[in-house]
VEXGUKE-900936 format. One line per field, with one value per residue (C-alpha): residue number from 0; residue in one letter; x, y, z. Coordinates in Angstrom, 1 decimal, always signed. Last residue first. Layout:
N
n = [NUM | ...]
res = [a | ...]
c1 = [X | ...]
c2 = [Y | ...]
c3 = [Z | ...]
END
This chain:
481
n = [480 | 479 | 478 | 477 | 476 | 475 | 474 | 473 | 472 | 471 | 470 | 469 | 468 | 467 | 466 | 465 | 464 | 463 | 462 | 461 | 460 | 459 | 458 | 457 | 456 | 455 | 454 | 453 | 452 | 451 | 450 | 449 | 448 | 447 | 446 | 445 | 444 | 443 | 442 | 441 | 440 | 439 | 438 | 437 | 436 | 435 | 434 | 433 | 432 | 431 | 430 | 429 | 428 | 427 | 426 | 425 | 424 | 423 | 422 | 421 | 420 | 419 | 418 | 417 | 416 | 415 | 414 | 413 | 412 | 411 | 410 | 409 | 408 | 407 | 406 | 405 | 404 | 403 | 402 | 401 | 400 | 399 | 398 | 397 | 396 | 395 | 394 | 393 | 392 | 391 | 390 | 389 | 388 | 387 | 386 | 385 | 384 | 383 | 382 | 381 | 380 | 379 | 378 | 377 | 376 | 375 | 374 | 373 | 372 | 371 | 370 | 369 | 368 | 367 | 366 | 365 | 364 | 363 | 362 | 361 | 360 | 359 | 358 | 357 | 356 | 355 | 354 | 353 | 352 | 351 | 350 | 349 | 348 | 347 | 346 | 345 | 344 | 343 | 342 | 341 | 340 | 339 | 338 | 337 | 336 | 335 | 334 | 333 | 332 | 331 | 330 | 329 | 328 | 327 | 326 | 325 | 324 | 323 | 322 | 321 | 320 | 319 | 318 | 317 | 316 | 315 | 314 | 313 | 312 | 311 | 310 | 309 | 308 | 307 | 306 | 305 | 304 | 303 | 302 | 301 | 300 | 299 | 298 | 297 | 296 | 295 | 294 | 293 | 292 | 291 | 290 | 289 | 288 | 287 | 286 | 285 | 284 | 283 | 282 | 281 | 280 | 279 | 278 | 277 | 276 | 275 | 274 | 273 | 272 | 271 | 270 | 269 | 268 | 267 | 266 | 265 | 264 | 263 | 262 | 261 | 260 | 259 | 258 | 257 | 256 | 255 | 254 | 253 | 252 | 251 | 250 | 249 | 248 | 247 | 246 | 245 | 244 | 243 | 242 | 241 | 240 | 239 | 238 | 237 | 236 | 235 | 234 | 233 | 232 | 231 | 230 | 229 | 228 | 227 | 226 | 225 | 224 | 223 | 222 | 221 | 220 | 219 | 218 | 217 | 216 | 215 | 214 | 213 | 212 | 211 | 210 | 209 | 208 | 207 | 206 | 205 | 204 | 203 | 202 | 201 | 200 | 199 | 198 | 197 | 196 | 195 | 194 | 193 | 192 | 191 | 190 | 189 | 188 | 187 | 186 | 185 | 184 | 183 | 182 | 181 | 180 | 179 | 178 | 177 | 176 | 175 | 174 | 173 | 172 | 171 | 170 | 169 | 168 | 167 | 166 | 165 | 164 | 163 | 162 | 161 | 160 | 159 | 158 | 157 | 156 | 155 | 154 | 153 | 152 | 151 | 150 | 149 | 148 | 147 | 146 | 145 | 144 | 143 | 142 | 141 | 140 | 139 | 138 | 137 | 136 | 135 | 134 | 133 | 132 | 131 | 130 | 129 | 128 | 127 | 126 | 125 | 124 | 123 | 122 | 121 | 120 | 119 | 118 | 117 | 116 | 115 | 114 | 113 | 112 | 111 | 110 | 109 | 108 | 107 | 106 | 105 | 104 | 103 | 102 | 101 | 100 | 99 | 98 | 97 | 96 | 95 | 94 | 93 | 92 | 91 | 90 | 89 | 88 | 87 | 86 | 85 | 84 | 83 | 82 | 81 | 80 | 79 | 78 | 77 | 76 | 75 | 74 | 73 | 72 | 71 | 70 | 69 | 68 | 67 | 66 | 65 | 64 | 63 | 62 | 61 | 60 | 59 | 58 | 57 | 56 | 55 | 54 | 53 | 52 | 51 | 50 | 49 | 48 | 47 | 46 | 45 | 44 | 43 | 42 | 41 | 40 | 39 | 38 | 37 | 36 | 35 | 34 | 33 | 32 | 31 | 30 | 29 | 28 | 27 | 26 | 25 | 24 | 23 | 22 | 21 | 20 | 19 | 18 | 17 | 16 | 15 | 14 | 13 | 12 | 11 | 10 | 9 | 8 | 7 | 6 | 5 | 4 | 3 | 2 | 1 | 0]
res = [x | x | x | x | x | x | x | x | x | x | x | x | x | x | x | x | x | x | x | x | x | x | x | x | x | x | x | x | x | x | x | x | x | x | x | x | x | x | x | x | x | x | x | x | x | x | x | x | x | x | x | x | x | x | x | x | x | x | x | x | x | x | x | x | x | x | x | x | x | x | x | x | x | x | x | x | x | x | x | x | x | x | x | x | x | x | x | x | x | x | x | x | x | x | x | x | x | x | x | x | x | x | x | x | x | x | x | x | x | x | x | x | x | x | x | x | x | x | x | x | x | x | x | x | x | x | x | x | x | x | x | x | x | x | x | x | x | x | x | x | x | x | x | x | x | x | x | x | x | x | x | x | x | x | x | x | x | x | x | x | x | x | x | x | x | x | x | x | x | x | x | x | x | x | x | x | x | x | x | x | x | x | x | x | x | x | x | x | x | x | x | x | x | x | x | x | x | x | x | x | x | x | x | x | x | x | x | x | x | x | x | x | x | x | x | x | x | x | x | x | x | x | x | x | x | x | x | x | x | x | x | x | x | x | x | x | x | x | x | x | x | x | x | x | x | x | x | x | x | x | x | x | x | x | x | x | x | x | x | x | x | x | x | x | x | x | x | x | x | x | x | x | x | x | x | x | x | x | x | x | x | x | x | x | x | x | x | x | x | x | x | x | x | x | x | x | x | x | x | x | x | x | x | x | x | x | x | x | x | x | x | x | x | x | x | x | x | x | x | x | x | x | x | x | x | x | x | x | x | x | x | x | x | x | x | x | x | x | x | x | x | x | x | x | x | x | x | x | x | x | x | x | x | x | x | x | x | x | x | x | x | x | x | x | x | x | x | x | x | x | x | x | x | x | x | x | x | x | x | x | x | x | x | x | x | x | x | x | x | x | x | x | x | x | x | x | x | x | x | x | x | x | x | x | x | x | x | x | x | x | x | x | x | x | x | x | x | x | x | x | x | x | x | x | x | x | x | x | x | x | x | x | x | x | x | x | x | x | x | x | x | x | x | x | x | x | x | x | x | x | x | x | x | x | x | x | x | x | x | x | x | x | x | x | x | x | x | x | x | x | x | x | x | x | x | x | x | x | x | x | x]
c1 = [+2.8 | -0.9 | -0.9 | +0.4 | -2.0 | -4.9 | -4.2 | -3.5 | -6.8 | -8.6 | -7.5 | -4.7 | -4.9 | -8.3 | -7.2 | -7.9 | -5.8 | -2.9 | -2.9 | -2.9 | -0.2 | +2.1 | +1.6 | +2.3 | +5.5 | +6.7 | +7.5 | +9.9 | +12.1 | +14.2 | +16.8 | +18.7 | +22.0 | +23.6 | +23.8 | +20.6 | +18.9 | +20.0 | +18.3 | +15.1 | +15.1 | +15.6 | +12.4 | +11.3 | +9.2 | +10.0 | +11.1 | +11.0 | +13.0 | +15.9 | +17.5 | +20.3 | +21.5 | +24.3 | +27.3 | +30.6 | +33.6 | +37.0 | +37.6 | +36.3 | +33.1 | +32.5 | +33.3 | +30.9 | +28.2 | +28.4 | +28.3 | +25.3 | +23.5 | +24.1 | +22.9 | +19.9 | +17.7 | +15.0 | +15.6 | +15.2 | +16.8 | +19.8 | +21.2 | +23.7 | +24.1 | +27.7 | +29.1 | +32.8 | +35.3 | +38.0 | +37.9 | +36.3 | +37.0 | +35.3 | +35.4 | +35.8 | +37.7 | +40.5 | +42.7 | +44.5 | +45.0 | +45.0 | +43.7 | +40.2 | +38.1 | +34.5 | +31.2 | +33.1 | +31.9 | +30.3 | +30.9 | +28.8 | +29.2 | +26.2 | +24.4 | +20.9 | +19.7 | +23.1 | +23.9 | +20.3 | +20.6 | +23.9 | +22.6 | +19.6 | +21.7 | +24.0 | +21.1 | +21.1 | +24.8 | +26.4 | +25.3 | +25.1 | +26.9 | +25.9 | +28.3 | +28.4 | +25.4 | +22.7 | +19.2 | +15.8 | +16.6 | +17.4 | +13.8 | +12.2 | +15.1 | +14.1 | +10.6 | +12.0 | +14.3 | +11.4 | +9.4 | +12.3 | +12.6 | +8.9 | +9.5 | +12.7 | +11.2 | +14.2 | +15.8 | +12.7 | +13.0 | +15.6 | +13.1 | +12.2 | +10.0 | +8.5 | +5.4 | +4.0 | +7.5 | +9.5 | +12.8 | +16.0 | +17.9 | +17.8 | +14.0 | +11.7 | +8.4 | +4.9 | +2.4 | +2.3 | +4.6 | +5.7 | +8.1 | +5.9 | +5.1 | +1.6 | +2.8 | +5.4 | +2.9 | +0.4 | +2.9 | +4.0 | +0.4 | -0.4 | +2.7 | +0.8 | -1.5 | -5.2 | -8.0 | -11.0 | -9.4 | -9.9 | -8.7 | -7.7 | -4.1 | -3.2 | -0.1 | +0.1 | +1.3 | -2.0 | -3.7 | -7.1 | -6.2 | -9.5 | -9.8 | -6.1 | -6.8 | -9.7 | -7.8 | -4.8 | -7.2 | -8.9 | -5.5 | -4.3 | -7.5 | -7.3 | -3.7 | -4.5 | -7.4 | -5.2 | -2.4 | -4.9 | -6.5 | -3.1 | -1.9 | -5.0 | -2.9 | -1.5 | +1.9 | +3.2 | +0.7 | +2.6 | +5.4 | +3.2 | +3.5 | +6.0 | +4.8 | +6.9 | +6.5 | +6.7 | +3.1 | -0.2 | +0.8 | +1.1 | +3.8 | +2.8 | +4.5 | +2.4 | -1.1 | +0.2 | +1.4 | -2.0 | -3.7 | -1.6 | -2.9 | -0.8 | -2.5 | +0.0 | +3.2 | +3.0 | +5.3 | +8.6 | +9.7 | +9.1 | +11.1 | +10.8 | +11.2 | +12.8 | +11.5 | +9.9 | +13.2 | +13.4 | +9.6 | +9.2 | +11.8 | +10.4 | +6.9 | +8.1 | +9.8 | +6.6 | +4.5 | +6.5 | +5.8 | +9.4 | +11.9 | +12.8 | +14.8 | +15.7 | +16.3 | +19.2 | +19.0 | +16.0 | +16.2 | +19.7 | +22.9 | +25.3 | +24.0 | +20.8 | +22.8 | +24.2 | +20.9 | +19.4 | +22.3 | +21.9 | +18.2 | +19.2 | +21.7 | +19.0 | +18.7 | +15.6 | +15.4 | +19.0 | +22.5 | +21.8 | +18.4 | +20.0 | +22.6 | +20.7 | +17.6 | +19.3 | +18.6 | +14.8 | +15.2 | +12.8 | +15.6 | +16.3 | +18.6 | +19.2 | +20.2 | +18.5 | +20.5 | +19.1 | +20.6 | +20.7 | +23.5 | +25.9 | +28.7 | +26.3 | +27.1 | +30.9 | +30.1 | +28.3 | +31.3 | +33.2 | +30.0 | +30.0 | +31.1 | +27.9 | +25.6 | +24.4 | +23.2 | +20.0 | +20.3 | +18.6 | +17.8 | +19.3 | +21.2 | +23.0 | +26.2 | +26.4 | +24.5 | +24.9 | +28.5 | +29.8 | +28.4 | +30.0 | +33.4 | +33.3 | +31.8 | +34.2 | +36.6 | +33.8 | +31.9 | +28.3 | +25.9 | +22.4 | +21.8 | +18.1 | +18.4 | +15.7 | +14.3 | +12.1 | +9.2 | +9.1 | +11.5 | +9.2 | +10.8 | +11.9 | +15.6 | +15.9 | +14.6 | +17.1 | +19.9 | +18.8 | +18.7 | +22.3 | +23.2 | +21.4 | +23.1 | +26.4 | +25.6 | +22.0 | +22.7 | +23.8 | +20.2 | +18.7 | +21.3 | +20.6 | +17.0 | +15.0 | +12.9 | +10.3 | +8.8 | +5.6 | +3.4 | -0.1 | +0.2 | +3.3 | +1.7 | +0.5 | +3.1 | +5.9 | +4.8 | +4.6 | +8.2 | +9.2 | +7.5 | +9.1 | +12.5 | +12.1 | +11.1 | +14.0 | +16.4 | +15.0 | +15.3 | +18.9 | +19.6 | +18.0 | +14.5 | +11.7 | +8.0 | +7.3 | +5.2 | +1.9 | +2.6 | +2.8 | +6.3 | +7.3 | +9.3 | +11.3 | +12.7 | +13.9 | +13.1 | +11.3 | +10.3 | +7.3 | +6.7 | +3.4 | +2.8 | +0.3 | -1.6 | +0.2 | +0.7 | +1.4 | +3.7 | +5.5 | +6.2 | +7.4 | +9.6 | +11.1 | +11.7 | +13.4 | +15.5 | +16.8 | +15.4]
c2 = [+29.9 | +30.7 | +31.6 | +28.1 | +26.3 | +28.2 | +26.9 | +23.4 | +23.4 | +24.9 | +22.1 | +22.1 | +21.5 | +23.2 | +25.7 | +28.6 | +26.9 | +26.1 | +29.7 | +31.2 | +28.9 | +29.7 | +33.4 | +33.3 | +31.3 | +34.0 | +33.5 | +34.6 | +36.3 | +39.5 | +40.7 | +44.0 | +44.0 | +46.8 | +45.2 | +47.0 | +45.5 | +42.1 | +42.6 | +43.8 | +40.7 | +38.5 | +39.6 | +36.0 | +36.0 | +32.4 | +33.7 | +31.2 | +31.2 | +33.4 | +36.4 | +38.4 | +41.8 | +44.2 | +41.9 | +43.4 | +41.2 | +41.7 | +38.2 | +39.2 | +40.3 | +36.8 | +35.1 | +37.6 | +36.9 | +33.1 | +33.7 | +36.0 | +33.4 | +30.6 | +32.6 | +34.2 | +32.8 | +31.3 | +32.4 | +29.4 | +28.5 | +30.8 | +33.0 | +35.8 | +38.5 | +39.5 | +42.9 | +42.8 | +44.8 | +42.1 | +39.9 | +36.5 | +32.9 | +30.0 | +28.5 | +30.9 | +30.2 | +28.4 | +26.0 | +25.2 | +21.6 | +20.6 | +22.0 | +22.2 | +25.4 | +24.6 | +25.6 | +26.9 | +30.2 | +29.9 | +31.3 | +31.5 | +33.4 | +35.2 | +34.0 | +34.4 | +30.8 | +29.1 | +31.1 | +30.6 | +26.8 | +26.8 | +29.0 | +26.7 | +23.5 | +25.2 | +26.4 | +23.5 | +23.0 | +25.4 | +29.0 | +30.0 | +33.1 | +34.7 | +37.1 | +40.6 | +42.2 | +44.8 | +43.7 | +43.7 | +40.5 | +38.8 | +39.0 | +37.5 | +35.0 | +33.5 | +32.8 | +31.4 | +29.1 | +27.8 | +27.1 | +25.2 | +23.1 | +22.2 | +21.0 | +19.1 | +17.4 | +15.6 | +19.0 | +19.9 | +17.1 | +19.0 | +21.7 | +20.3 | +22.7 | +21.8 | +23.2 | +23.8 | +24.8 | +23.6 | +25.3 | +23.2 | +25.2 | +22.2 | +22.4 | +20.2 | +19.6 | +19.6 | +19.3 | +20.7 | +19.6 | +21.5 | +19.8 | +16.7 | +16.4 | +17.9 | +20.8 | +22.0 | +21.6 | +23.7 | +26.5 | +26.5 | +26.5 | +29.5 | +31.6 | +34.8 | +34.1 | +33.5 | +35.9 | +34.1 | +30.7 | +27.7 | +24.4 | +21.0 | +22.1 | +19.6 | +17.4 | +14.8 | +11.4 | +10.6 | +10.8 | +12.4 | +15.4 | +15.8 | +19.5 | +19.6 | +16.6 | +18.4 | +21.6 | +20.0 | +18.1 | +21.2 | +22.9 | +20.1 | +20.2 | +24.0 | +23.9 | +21.3 | +23.4 | +26.5 | +24.7 | +23.4 | +26.8 | +28.5 | +25.9 | +26.0 | +26.2 | +22.8 | +21.5 | +22.8 | +20.6 | +17.5 | +18.6 | +17.8 | +20.6 | +19.6 | +19.5 | +21.1 | +19.7 | +21.0 | +22.2 | +21.0 | +22.2 | +18.7 | +18.0 | +16.9 | +13.9 | +10.9 | +12.3 | +14.4 | +11.2 | +9.6 | +12.6 | +12.6 | +9.2 | +7.5 | +5.6 | +6.7 | +8.2 | +11.7 | +11.6 | +12.0 | +14.8 | +15.9 | +18.6 | +17.9 | +20.5 | +19.1 | +19.0 | +15.5 | +14.0 | +10.3 | +9.9 | +11.9 | +9.9 | +6.5 | +7.6 | +8.7 | +5.4 | +3.5 | +5.7 | +4.6 | +7.2 | +8.3 | +11.1 | +12.9 | +16.0 | +17.0 | +20.4 | +22.3 | +26.0 | +26.5 | +22.9 | +23.7 | +22.5 | +19.6 | +17.2 | +16.5 | +15.4 | +12.4 | +11.0 | +11.8 | +10.0 | +7.0 | +6.9 | +6.7 | +3.9 | +1.5 | +0.2 | -2.0 | -2.7 | -3.9 | -3.0 | -1.1 | +0.4 | +3.5 | +1.5 | -1.5 | +0.7 | +3.3 | +1.5 | +1.9 | +5.7 | +7.2 | +9.0 | +9.3 | +11.5 | +14.5 | +17.2 | +20.6 | +23.6 | +27.0 | +30.5 | +33.2 | +31.5 | +31.3 | +29.2 | +26.3 | +26.1 | +25.8 | +23.1 | +20.7 | +19.1 | +18.7 | +17.3 | +14.2 | +13.3 | +11.4 | +14.2 | +15.4 | +19.0 | +20.9 | +24.7 | +27.6 | +31.3 | +32.1 | +35.4 | +34.6 | +36.3 | +35.8 | +32.6 | +30.8 | +31.9 | +31.7 | +28.2 | +27.1 | +28.5 | +26.7 | +23.4 | +23.0 | +20.4 | +18.7 | +17.7 | +16.6 | +19.4 | +18.1 | +21.4 | +22.1 | +25.8 | +26.7 | +30.2 | +31.9 | +34.0 | +37.5 | +39.0 | +38.1 | +35.7 | +37.6 | +37.9 | +34.2 | +33.5 | +35.9 | +34.2 | +30.8 | +32.0 | +33.1 | +29.7 | +28.1 | +30.4 | +29.2 | +25.6 | +24.3 | +21.2 | +23.6 | +24.9 | +21.5 | +20.5 | +23.5 | +22.5 | +25.6 | +25.3 | +28.0 | +28.6 | +29.1 | +28.8 | +30.1 | +33.8 | +33.4 | +30.6 | +32.0 | +34.8 | +32.4 | +29.9 | +32.8 | +33.8 | +30.1 | +30.0 | +33.2 | +32.1 | +28.6 | +30.1 | +32.5 | +29.7 | +27.5 | +30.3 | +30.8 | +27.0 | +26.4 | +26.3 | +27.1 | +26.3 | +24.0 | +26.6 | +25.2 | +21.9 | +23.3 | +23.1 | +20.2 | +18.3 | +21.5 | +21.3 | +24.6 | +23.7 | +25.9 | +23.3 | +24.5 | +24.4 | +24.0 | +24.3 | +27.1 | +29.7 | +32.3 | +34.7 | +31.9 | +29.9 | +33.0 | +34.0 | +30.6 | +30.5 | +33.9 | +32.9 | +29.7 | +31.4 | +34.1 | +37.6]
c3 = [+26.2 | +26.6 | +22.9 | +21.9 | +24.3 | +22.8 | +19.3 | +20.5 | +22.4 | +19.5 | +17.1 | +14.6 | +10.8 | +10.6 | +8.0 | +10.4 | +13.1 | +10.8 | +9.5 | +13.0 | +14.2 | +11.3 | +11.5 | +15.3 | +14.7 | +12.4 | +8.7 | +6.0 | +8.6 | +8.6 | +11.0 | +10.7 | +12.5 | +14.5 | +17.9 | +19.0 | +16.0 | +17.0 | +20.3 | +18.6 | +16.3 | +19.3 | +21.0 | +21.5 | +18.3 | +17.3 | +13.9 | +11.1 | +7.8 | +8.8 | +7.2 | +8.8 | +7.6 | +8.5 | +8.5 | +7.2 | +6.8 | +8.3 | +9.7 | +13.2 | +11.4 | +10.0 | +13.3 | +15.1 | +12.6 | +13.3 | +17.0 | +16.6 | +14.4 | +16.8 | +19.9 | +18.4 | +21.1 | +18.9 | +15.2 | +12.9 | +9.6 | +9.1 | +6.4 | +7.0 | +4.4 | +3.8 | +2.9 | +1.7 | +3.8 | +3.8 | +0.8 | +0.4 | -0.5 | +1.1 | +4.6 | +7.5 | +10.7 | +8.8 | +10.7 | +7.5 | +8.4 | +12.0 | +15.3 | +13.8 | +14.2 | +15.3 | +13.8 | +10.9 | +9.5 | +6.0 | +2.5 | -0.6 | -3.8 | -5.2 | -8.3 | -6.8 | -7.4 | -6.9 | -3.8 | -2.5 | -2.9 | -1.0 | +1.7 | +2.1 | +2.2 | +4.8 | +7.0 | +9.5 | +10.0 | +10.2 | +9.7 | +6.0 | +4.6 | +1.4 | -0.3 | -1.9 | -0.2 | -0.6 | +0.4 | -1.5 | -3.4 | -0.2 | +1.0 | -2.1 | -2.2 | +1.2 | -0.1 | -3.4 | -1.4 | +0.6 | -2.5 | -4.0 | -0.8 | -1.3 | -4.8 | -3.9 | -0.8 | +0.8 | +1.7 | +3.6 | +6.1 | +8.1 | +9.0 | +12.4 | +14.4 | +17.8 | +19.5 | +22.9 | +24.1 | +27.1 | +27.7 | +28.1 | +25.5 | +23.1 | +23.3 | +25.3 | +23.5 | +24.7 | +21.8 | +18.3 | +15.4 | +12.4 | +10.0 | +9.8 | +6.1 | +6.5 | +8.7 | +6.2 | +3.4 | +5.3 | +5.8 | +2.2 | +1.0 | +3.2 | +2.2 | +1.3 | +4.3 | +3.3 | +4.0 | +2.6 | +3.3 | +0.9 | +2.2 | +0.9 | +0.8 | -1.9 | -2.2 | -5.0 | -3.9 | -2.3 | -5.7 | -5.3 | -7.4 | -9.2 | -10.0 | -11.1 | -13.3 | -15.1 | -15.5 | -17.2 | -19.5 | -20.6 | -21.0 | -23.3 | -25.4 | -25.6 | -26.7 | -29.4 | -30.7 | -30.8 | -32.7 | -35.2 | -35.7 | -36.2 | -38.6 | -40.9 | -44.1 | -43.0 | -43.6 | -40.3 | -38.4 | -39.5 | -37.2 | -34.2 | -31.6 | -28.9 | -25.3 | -22.5 | -19.0 | -15.5 | -15.2 | -13.8 | -10.4 | -9.1 | -11.9 | -15.3 | -16.8 | -15.9 | -16.7 | -19.6 | -21.3 | -20.7 | -22.1 | -25.2 | -26.2 | -28.9 | -31.6 | -34.3 | -32.9 | -31.6 | -28.6 | -30.4 | -28.0 | -24.4 | -22.6 | -18.9 | -16.3 | -13.2 | -9.6 | -9.7 | -11.0 | -10.0 | -10.0 | -13.2 | -15.0 | -13.8 | -14.8 | -18.2 | -18.8 | -17.7 | -20.1 | -23.1 | -25.8 | -25.8 | -26.3 | -23.0 | -22.6 | -19.0 | -17.4 | -15.8 | -14.9 | -12.5 | -11.3 | -10.0 | -11.6 | -12.0 | -9.3 | -11.1 | -14.1 | -12.2 | -11.2 | -14.7 | -16.5 | -14.2 | -15.2 | -18.8 | -18.1 | -16.9 | -13.3 | -13.1 | -16.9 | -16.7 | -18.0 | -20.2 | -21.2 | -22.7 | -24.8 | -26.3 | -26.6 | -28.7 | -32.0 | -31.4 | -31.5 | -28.9 | -27.0 | -23.3 | -21.2 | -23.4 | -20.9 | -21.4 | -20.4 | -19.5 | -19.7 | -17.0 | -15.1 | -18.1 | -16.4 | -17.0 | -20.7 | -20.1 | -17.4 | -19.7 | -21.2 | -18.0 | -16.4 | -18.5 | -22.0 | -22.6 | -21.5 | -24.9 | -25.0 | -25.7 | -25.5 | -23.7 | -24.1 | -27.5 | -27.7 | -31.0 | -30.0 | -26.2 | -25.6 | -29.0 | -29.6 | -26.1 | -25.6 | -28.8 | -27.8 | -24.5 | -25.8 | -28.7 | -27.2 | -25.2 | -28.3 | -27.6 | -28.6 | -29.0 | -30.8 | -30.3 | -29.6 | -27.1 | -27.7 | -25.1 | -26.2 | -24.7 | -27.3 | -30.2 | -32.7 | -35.9 | -34.8 | -34.2 | -37.7 | -39.2 | -37.3 | -38.4 | -42.0 | -41.9 | -40.5 | -43.5 | -46.0 | -44.6 | -45.4 | -45.7 | -43.6 | -40.8 | -40.7 | -40.3 | -37.7 | -35.5 | -34.7 | -33.9 | -30.7 | -30.0 | -26.6 | -24.7 | -27.8 | -28.7 | -29.4 | -31.6 | -33.6 | -36.9 | -37.1 | -36.3 | -39.0 | -41.5 | -40.6 | -41.2 | -44.6 | -45.9 | -44.7 | -46.2 | -49.6 | -49.5 | -48.7 | -51.5 | -54.1 | -53.2 | -53.4 | -56.8 | -58.1 | -55.6 | -56.2 | -53.3 | -51.5 | -52.7 | -51.1 | -47.6 | -46.1 | -43.9 | -46.5 | -47.1 | -43.6 | -42.4 | -38.7 | -36.3 | -33.7 | -31.8 | -28.0 | -26.3 | -22.6 | -23.0 | -21.1 | -23.3 | -20.3 | -17.8 | -20.0 | -21.0 | -17.4 | -16.5 | -19.6 | -18.8 | -15.2 | -16.2 | -18.8 | -16.5 | -16.1]
END
């Protein structure tokens, strides 16, 4: 289970978006615990207090976030304390090490230490040195990386707002960071109470998880921050517990009350999604299809059209499918990838092959998500250069699963599979998103290939009709065809 899956599971089981900083800061300890004399006594007092904090909050948080700098300030005893704290945290609660690591020369050894030796689930890093600095952390596919893109420090304004308010540096950081890894591995850290900044970040990165910080300034309204930071599912943001809570003997009660308040607000906005920017199915079916929301979204953004359409083959269908818009809808594209992945996880293969050109974005996404290398057969072999038939590295005898978008005649996927097998690869399985149900699966089976599909055109049509998206005439026209 990777960090994103672990966090998602924990968010669900705890019903919480709250994270807590586990920092050995004596100023945060309750007054009655300030009885230590000397370094050794201080370390013991901090250990006792932090263990108590974990006991009080373990049922109410989705993650813990120890700040490395606080432990380093205590010397070698502090690092020993950090490891003890990590060991006390329940296994099902993710640990985000707040390191703000920014040194490219030590990134490789640091990543190895925290991910392999300390077994933390995620880390915060500074992006200033660029992708070369971040790459050593990203080679651990099951761990998460939070990119610091905005800080609340007033002195940072001159840098992060440069050169203009319309095109500030912190937004450029986000644009660049989004190209470094998938939304399941790379996330954003935002420190601000400025709602306009949060809006800009959320608009630019609707698919990314946001780790908020420095949001508890006096007079600040947490509901307003939630309003502009939550995604349409009422998730996508991690909210820090105020550090002042740690001074209280009623820590558990305060955290519980905060969590209830946040969840109450999340529920209220999910019940009143009238914003046209937030997609809603607006339907409740008694016997809904497992991918009902996915089907309805595809229809609502114009990927599924009903009428009289001439296909590339010259045949006329009562519908038309255009999946190219999906790649411009990050959240929807993510749902599509997950649907593919559910099938691929049941298959045995070494590499993923996409069929040019339509399924290459999908194959790339699945390669990153499932940690399997990708290759693809060229649509045409050029007369110059290497004249390669297959792009990417592979070894003869490896099993390859072929990924395509739509199965109509099966011509393109068969041609692609033949190019792969002619290069010594083994193709036994083909996975597509939509099957037009023209009997192609059976033909592929006769050729020795098992074909799977996320959806069939009949399932799509039935769901759209039951949901009221298409009328009876369109429905009957499809089944006449």
